[in-house]
N, C-alpha and C positions, 0 to 999 in steps of 0.2 A: 553363716551356716544356718539352715532352717532348723528350728527347734519345735517339734510337735507339742511338747509339754508347755512351752511358753505360749504358743498359739491357743492351746486349750485353756491355759490358766487365765488368759485375758477374758475368755467367754465365761469361765467359772466365776471370776471376780465380779463381772457385771451381773451375773445371775445372783450371786451372794449379796451384792450391794442393793439390788432391787428386788430381793426375794418377795417382799409383800406385794409388789406390783405383778409379779409372776404367779401369785397364789402359791408360793413355795415357802419353805422354812429353812433358815440358815442356822446351823449349830456348830459350835467349836467344842471339841472334846478336851478333857483334861490333858491328854497327851499331845495336843496341838493339832490333831486332825480336824479338817474343816469339811463339813457335810452340808449339801443342799438337798432337802427332800422335795422332789418335784411331783409328788402325788401319792406317796404311800400313806402318810399320815396327814396330808394336806390336800387341798382341792386340786392343785396343779392346773393343768389346762394346756391348750395348744402351744402357747408361747414358752411355757416351761419345758414341755416335751421337745420342742424345736431346739431350745438352747442345750438341753441335756444330750440330744442326738448329735449336735455339732461338737460338744465336748468329747463325746465318744469317738468322733472321727478325727480328733486331735486338731480341730480347727481347720482341717484341710478340705472339708466338704461343706456343701451348702444344702440346706433342707428347704 
């Protein structure tokens, strides 16, 4: 069965693991929430925006 969350999580994990290369910033909160800043308090860029958009589409779309 297709899991949109699992597809999106793969993209998120890649973005989190390579945050510095994406000019993004990875944060893990005390409650366990994981966040990747793709341009609010970081430089971000095209690659970060592309990954963010693909996550928003649940891994089912291509930018």
